[in-house]
C-alpha positions in Angstrom: 105.7 109.6 77.8 103.5 111.4 75.6 104.6 112.4 72.1 104.5 116.0 71.3 104.2 118.4 68.3 105.1 122.1 67.9 102.1 124.3 68.3 103.7 126.7 65.5 104.5 124.4 62.8 103.2 120.8 63.9 106.6 119.4 63.7 107.4 116.3 66.2 109.0 117.5 69.2 110.1 115.7 72.4 109.9 116.3 76.1 113.5 117.6 76.7 113.5 119.9 73.5 113.9 123.6 74.1 113.9 124.7 70.4 111.7 123.4 67.5 114.4 122.5 64.7 111.8 123.2 62.0 110.5 126.9 62.9 113.3 127.8 65.5 110.4 128.8 68.3 111.6 128.2 71.8 109.9 125.4 73.3 108.7 124.5 77.0 106.6 122.0 78.9 103.6 123.4 80.5 102.9 120.8 83.1 99.2 121.7 84.1 97.8 120.7 80.9 100.4 118.3 79.9 101.5 120.3 76.6 104.6 121.5 74.8 104.3 125.3 74.0 106.0 127.1 71.4 107.2 130.7 72.8 108.0 134.2 71.3 110.1 136.3 73.6 108.2 139.5 74.9 109.6 142.0 77.3 111.7 139.5 79.4 109.6 136.7 79.2 107.6 134.7 76.7 104.1 134.7 74.8 102.5 131.6 73.6 102.6 131.2 70.0 100.7 128.8 67.4 97.4 128.7 65.6 95.6 128.1 68.9 97.4 130.5 71.3 95.4 132.7 73.6 98.4 134.9 74.2 99.1 133.5 77.5 102.6 134.8 79.1 105.3 132.4 80.5 108.3 132.2 82.0 110.8 129.1 82.2 111.8 127.7 85.5 114.9 129.3 87.2 116.9 126.0 86.5 116.5 126.9 82.7 119.6 129.0 83.2 121.7 125.8 83.6 120.5 123.7 80.8 118.6 121.3 83.2 115.0 122.3 82.9 112.5 123.3 80.2 109.4 123.5 82.4 107.0 126.7 82.3 105.6 128.8 85.0 102.7 131.3 84.3 104.2 134.6 83.7 102.3 136.3 86.3 103.1 133.7 89.1 105.6 134.8 91.8 107.3 131.2 91.7 110.8 130.9 90.3 110.8 127.1 90.1 108.6 124.7 88.3 106.5 122.1 89.7 109.4 119.6 89.5 112.5 121.9 90.6 110.6 123.3 93.7 111.3 120.0 95.6 115.0 120.4 95.2 116.7 120.9 98.3 120.4 120.6 97.7 121.8 120.8 94.0 125.5 120.4 92.9 128.0 123.2 92.5 127.2 124.5 89.1 130.8 125.8 88.8 132.2 122.5 88.3 131.6 121.2 84.5 131.4 117.6 85.6 128.8 118.1 88.3 126.7 120.3 86.0 126.6 117.7 83.3 125.7 115.1 85.7 123.0 117.1 87.4 121.6 117.6 83.8 121.2 114.0 83.6 119.6 113.8 87.1 117.1 116.4 86.1 116.0 114.6 83.1 115.2 111.5 85.0 113.5 113.4 87.7 111.1 115.5 85.3 110.3 112.2 83.6 109.3 110.6 87.2 107.5 113.7 87.9 105.4 113.7 84.7 104.0 110.3 85.5 103.2 111.1 89.1 101.4 114.2 87.6 99.6 112.0 85.0 98.5 109.8 88.0 97.4 112.8 89.6 99.3 111.7 93.0 99.8 114.4 95.6 103.1 116.3 95.7 104.1 118.2 98.7 107.2 120.1 99.2 109.5 120.4 102.2 108.5 123.9 102.6 105.0 122.8 102.7 105.4 119.8 105.2 108.2 118.4 107.7 108.0 115.1 105.5 107.4 116.7 102.2 109.1 115.1 99.2 112.7 116.8 98.6 115.9 115.7 96.5 119.6 116.3 97.2 122.0 115.7 94.6 125.1 115.3 96.6 128.9 114.8 95.1 131.6 112.8 96.6 134.0 114.6 98.7 137.6 113.2 98.8 138.2 111.6 102.3 134.4 111.6 103.1 132.3 108.7 103.0 130.7 107.3 99.9 127.1 109.1 99.1 124.5 106.6 99.4 121.5 106.8 97.3 118.5 106.4 99.8 115.7 108.1 101.6 115.0 109.5 105.0 111.0 110.7 105.6 110.8 112.2 102.3 114.3 113.6 101.7 115.6 111.5 98.9 119.6 111.6 98.4 120.7 110.8 95.1 124.4 110.1 94.5 125.6 112.5 91.6 128.3 109.9 90.6 125.2 107.6 89.4 124.9 110.0 86.7 128.5 108.7 85.5 127.7 105.7 83.0 130.7 103.9 83.9 130.5 104.3 87.9 126.9 103.2 87.7 127.8 100.2 85.8 130.4 99.4 88.2 127.7 99.5 91.0 125.2 97.7 89.1 127.7 94.5 88.6 128.9 95.0 92.0 125.2 94.8 93.5 124.4 92.0 91.2 121.7 94.1 89.6 120.2 93.3 85.9 118.9 96.6 85.8 120.2 100.2 87.2 119.1 103.4 85.8 118.9 107.1 87.1 115.1 106.9 86.4 114.8 103.6 88.2 116.6 105.1 91.3 114.0 108.2 91.3 111.1 105.9 90.8 112.1 103.4 93.4 113.1 106.1 96.2 110.1 108.1 95.7 108.0 104.9 96.1 109.3 104.8 99.8 107.6 108.5 100.3 104.4 107.4 98.8 104.2 104.1 101.1 104.4 106.7 103.9 101.6 109.1 102.5 99.3 106.6 100.9 99.9 103.4 102.9 100.9 104.6 106.5 99.1 107.6 106.7 96.2 106.4 104.4 93.2 104.5 105.1 93.4 101.3 107.4 92.1 99.3 104.5 95.3 100.2 102.5 97.5 99.4 105.3 96.1 96.1 106.0 96.1 95.2 102.3 99.7 96.4 101.9 100.6 94.0 104.8 98.8 91.1 103.3 100.4 91.8 99.9 104.0 92.7 100.8 104.5 91.5 104.4 105.1 92.7 107.8 106.4 96.4 107.4 107.1 96.3 111.2 110.0 94.1 111.0 113.3 95.9 111.8 114.5 97.3 108.5 118.3 97.4 109.5 118.2 93.8 110.7 116.6 92.7 107.4 118.8 94.5 105.0 121.6 92.9 107.0 120.2 89.6 106.4 119.7 90.1 102.9 123.2 91.4 102.1 124.8 88.7 104.3 122.7 85.7 103.2 121.5 87.0 99.6 118.4 86.7 97.9 115.8 84.3 98.9 115.6 80.8 97.3 113.3 80.9 94.4 112.7 84.8 94.8 111.4 85.1 91.1 108.1 83.4 92.1 107.3 86.1 94.6 109.1 89.4 93.8 109.9 91.5 90.9 113.4 91.6 91.9 115.9 89.8 94.3 116.2 93.2 96.3 112.4 93.3 97.0 112.7 90.2 99.1 114.6 92.2 101.7 111.9 93.9 103.4 108.1 94.7 102.9 109.3 98.3 102.4 111.5 97.5 99.5 109.0 95.2 98.0 106.7 97.8 98.0 109.2 100.3 96.4 110.5 97.9 93.9 107.0 97.0 92.8 106.2 100.6 92.6 109.1 101.6 90.5 108.1 98.8 88.1 104.6 100.0 87.9 105.8 103.5 87.0 108.2 101.8 84.2 105.4 99.9 82.8 102.6 102.6 82.6 105.1 105.2 81.2 106.3 102.8 78.5 102.9 101.6 77.7 102.1 105.4 77.1 105.1 105.9 74.7 103.5 102.8 72.9 100.3 104.3 72.8 101.4 107.6 71.2 103.9 105.9 68.9 100.9 103.4 67.8 102.7 100.4 68.6 101.1 97.3 67.8 102.5 93.8 68.2 101.3 90.9 66.2 104.2 88.1 66.0 104.1 86.2 62.7 104.3 83.0 64.4 101.8 80.6 66.3 101.6 82.1 69.8 97.8 81.8 70.7 98.0 85.4 70.8 99.8 85.8 74.1 102.3 88.1 72.6 99.8 90.1 70.7 98.7 93.5 71.5 97.7 97.1 70.2 98.2 99.9 72.6 95.1 101.9 71.9 94.1 102.5 75.6 94.7 105.4 77.9 96.9 103.5 80.6 96.0 106.4 83.2 92.4 106.0 82.7 90.3 104.9 85.8 88.7 102.1 84.0 91.9 100.7 82.6 92.7 97.4 84.7 95.8 95.7 85.7 95.1 93.0 83.1 94.9 95.4 80.3 98.3 96.9 81.6 100.1 93.6 82.3 98.9 91.7 79.1 99.9 94.6 77.1 103.3 94.8 78.8 104.1 91.1 78.3 103.8 91.7 74.7 105.5 95.0 74.3 108.5 94.1 76.5 108.9 90.5 74.7 109.3 92.6 71.4 111.6 95.4 73.0 113.9 92.7 74.6 114.2 90.7 71.2 115.0 94.1 69.6 117.8 94.6 72.1 119.0 91.3 71.6 119.2 91.8 68.0 121.5 94.8 68.5 123.6 92.8 71.0 122.4 94.7 74.0 121.1 93.3 77.3 117.3 92.9 77.7 115.5 96.2 78.1 113.3 94.7 80.9 115.0 91.5 82.4 112.4 90.7 84.5 109.5 88.1 84.9 106.2 89.0 86.2 104.6 86.0 88.1 101.4 85.7 89.2 102.2 86.9 92.7 104.1 90.0 91.1 101.1 90.9 89.0 98.8 91.0 92.4 101.3 93.3 93.8 101.2 95.4 90.6 97.4 95.3 91.0 97.7 96.8 94.6 100.0 99.5 93.4 97.3 100.0 90.4 94.5 100.3 93.1 96.4 102.3 95.4 97.4 105.3 92.9 93.9 105.2 91.6 92.5 106.0 95.2 90.6 102.4 95.5 90.9 102.1 99.2 88.8 103.6 101.6 89.5 107.1 103.0 
């Protein structure tokens, strides 16, 4: 995630900020050029402020009203929802304060995911634009009804609103035997299924063949595979082949888990880049845990070796910081050589390196 500054006063601001604490200008994120804008009210909308302002007029996404979005739309556009919120299909009842608080957390995670998708220049199609477009349903539990399950169905992604409740998410994490469970992780995993459909299933034959070579047979019965996974547990020595135990359930899950981890890694490395992070342990380590994140992780010429080598050093340092504070590891996973190869497939896929 990029680190921003207020265009009006140069104070450091962050992705979710709506007001600069130094100069009190309203702030909004403008996704087309990946920038934070300072704003001054003008006839019901806003005018861009700051030294380099061109006087452009902007309006907030309609969901700004609920305190869940700070993305901007051109003041002349007919759209009312931003690039991220136009994918929402069902949102919770905002008259319920608990629902609203949970939805706010959901939207923070969703917009962070969209940030990375847009930085990677990946296709985004709404449900209004295509039958299998990308859409989100944020569903609350209803007394007497079955539990809402987070999942995907041909581009329609359901996120259980209860996942935004920290104790409930921890309960589910423990019950599922997962070392890591976050809202952002849910979004990144589930959207991976949609991108498998678009970039692999509907992409070049070369991509589909390479995916099957890398992740296995996607034609295996999905329901049977999941039933086997939950009845028998993870495959023996799964750490040698998969980034998580769940990834071994089916080729689709292996792809989605690897996709999510690729997004985890590139976003964290971009954060390290903008914070000027260097890691150089003051012990003898043959340079294995040494890195300076001085490269653009989204650039076409950045290799998977650049990414994984930097991530090995950064994640080891971050895990050590967490342990010092008494927390679990920030990244409790191991990237084996086989997992690195799978991450390399995702890297090539998002950069369009398979034939059309």
